[in-house]
C-alpha positions, 0 to 999 in steps of 0.5 A, a space after each residue: 603278738 611278739 614278747 620281749 625282753 626289754 631292760 631299762 636304766 636310768 634313775 637319781 632323780 624323777 627325770 631320769 625315772 619318770 621318761 623310762 616308766 613313760 617308755 616302757 609303759 608305751 612298750 607294754 601297750 604295744 607289746 604286753 607279752 614282753 618281760 621288762 627289768 629296770 636297773 637302778 642305783 641302789 638307796 636312790 628313789 627309782 627304787 620305790 617309784 618304779 615298783 609303784 609303777 608295776 616293774 621289777 627293779 634291781 640297784 646296783 651299788 653306783 654313784 655319781 662323783 661329788 664334786 668336793 674331795 670325799 670318801 665316797 669318791 674314793 669309794 666310786 672305782 670299787 662301786 664302778 667295778 663291782 656294778 659292772 660285773 653286777 650289770 653283767 650277770 644281770 645281762 647273761 640272766 635276763 637275755 634281754 632284746 634291747 637295751 634302754 638307758 635315761 640318764 642317770 649313774 646307774 644306766 653306765 655300767 649297764 649300757 657300757 655292758 650291753 655295748 660290749 656284748 653288741 645288744 642293740 642299745 638306745 639312750 635318750 638326752 632329756 636335757 639341752 646339754 647332756 650328762 657325762 653318762 650318756 656322753 661317754 655312752 653316746 660312741 657306744 650305743 646304737 641309738 640317741 633320741 634327744 629333746 633338743 636340736 642341735 646336739 651334734 656338738 655331743 653326739 654322734 649326728 648319724 646316731 641322732 633322732 629328735 624325739 622329745 622328752 616323754 610327758 605324762 598323758 594327763 597334761 597333753 588335752 588341758 582344754 576342758 579341765 579348767 572348770 573341774 581344775 578351780 573346784 578341785 582346788 576351791 579357786 575364785 574364779 575372778 582372780 588370777 592363780 599363779 602355781 609355784 613349782 619346786 620339783 617334788 622334795 622343793 625348792 628353798 630358793 623358791 620357797 624363800 621367794 614366794 614366802 617373802 612375796 606373800 604381801 606382793 601376791 596378795 596386793 595383786 589380787 593374785 591367788 597361789 597354788 605352791 607345792 613346797 616340797 617334802 622337804 619344806 612342808 612344815 616350814 611353809 604348810 602354816 601360810 595355807 591358812 590365808 584365802 588366796 594361798 594353798 601350800 601342798 607338800 606335793 601335787 597328786 592332780 599335776 593335770 588340774 594344777 596346770 588346767 588351774 594356772 595363768 601363770 606359772 613358776 618353775 625350776 628348769 629340769 628336763 622333764 618339767 620343761 617338756 611338760 610346760 612346752 605341752 601345758 602352753 601356760 605362761 612359765 617364769 624359769 628359776 633354774 637350780 644352780 646346784 645340778 650337775 653342769 648347770 643343765 636348768 639354766 641351759 634347759 631355761 635359756 634354750 626355750 627363754 631365747 625363743 620368747 618363749 619363757 622368762 628365765 630369772 637366775 637365783 642371784 637376780 631374784 631379788 634386783 628382778 623378780 618383782 620388775 619382770 612379774 609386775 610386767 608380765 602380770 600386767 601385760 596381756 599380750 606378753 603372757 600371750 607371746 610367751 604362751 604361743 611360743 612354747 607351745 611351738 616348741 611342744 613335742 607331744 608324741 616324744 613317747 611314741 616317737 622314741 619307742 618306734 626307735 626302740 621297735 626298729 632296733 627289735 625288728 633288727 
């Protein structure tokens, strides 16, 4: 059995961290004797999430550029230089056979050094509109795995492989979990279930929307699984006293939450979009307008333009939400259309496809 040394870098958000972990897990299953090292950004969530998944991680002193003029921006050139030297030391000490980046600022210095040293490199871009780090790296890395068609606008065409985004293995087959899901969440099988997702930290505007529409949902006879996020748990947990509303700061059994849902309201982070394509339920995307380069709106458009989901921008919620939701909940044919079309976009073998490309690099 071959043993390799593999570095993975990506972080800042779950959308960069979880794909890296999924790739590492698949590589570990193929090459169990291999040694893995993650490189992230100090003080970011990867410093907790990666060790929880059983992998060692080193943190770089790096952060993104703020949109407004701040003291942190003045430190950016210093942080970048320090991170480049740190990356050089990490690579010289660890001597990897391949270096993999999944986006986020920590992957920039590391992949830059890896390409300078002529190491095999692969980046995985989750979004339909690439982030600045991956755009800068694309000219130098060996291969680029993407989740959407048409990214030759941003990346060298000869390096592109459309693989999709890694998703959690437990959401790949939900058909047999419906009964378990209803029991787990203590749901009324006679009522439609709406699942509301705002990410692990929560989405303030989505929470405000749900709070304002609770009577509306009640009148429609809908029960809610409302994941409000850790930041907002204190603000909304009191609504769990209702028979038809249960509020969760975090959902540990996402597979059962998806299995229980008839309709999903969600942000449009790349990993969430990919997961929801696999899940195949009717979705209303409410993208965050606050992420860099408006990634989420572009991700949601890539799906909604194929009649595979509904898209409502935050500024249109007050005027459009009830009308669009009422039309959807009243039309079984519309629900079926969205469900059928979003399933067509699913790339279920994404993790395996990405690791196939890594394996080719290891054999160079």
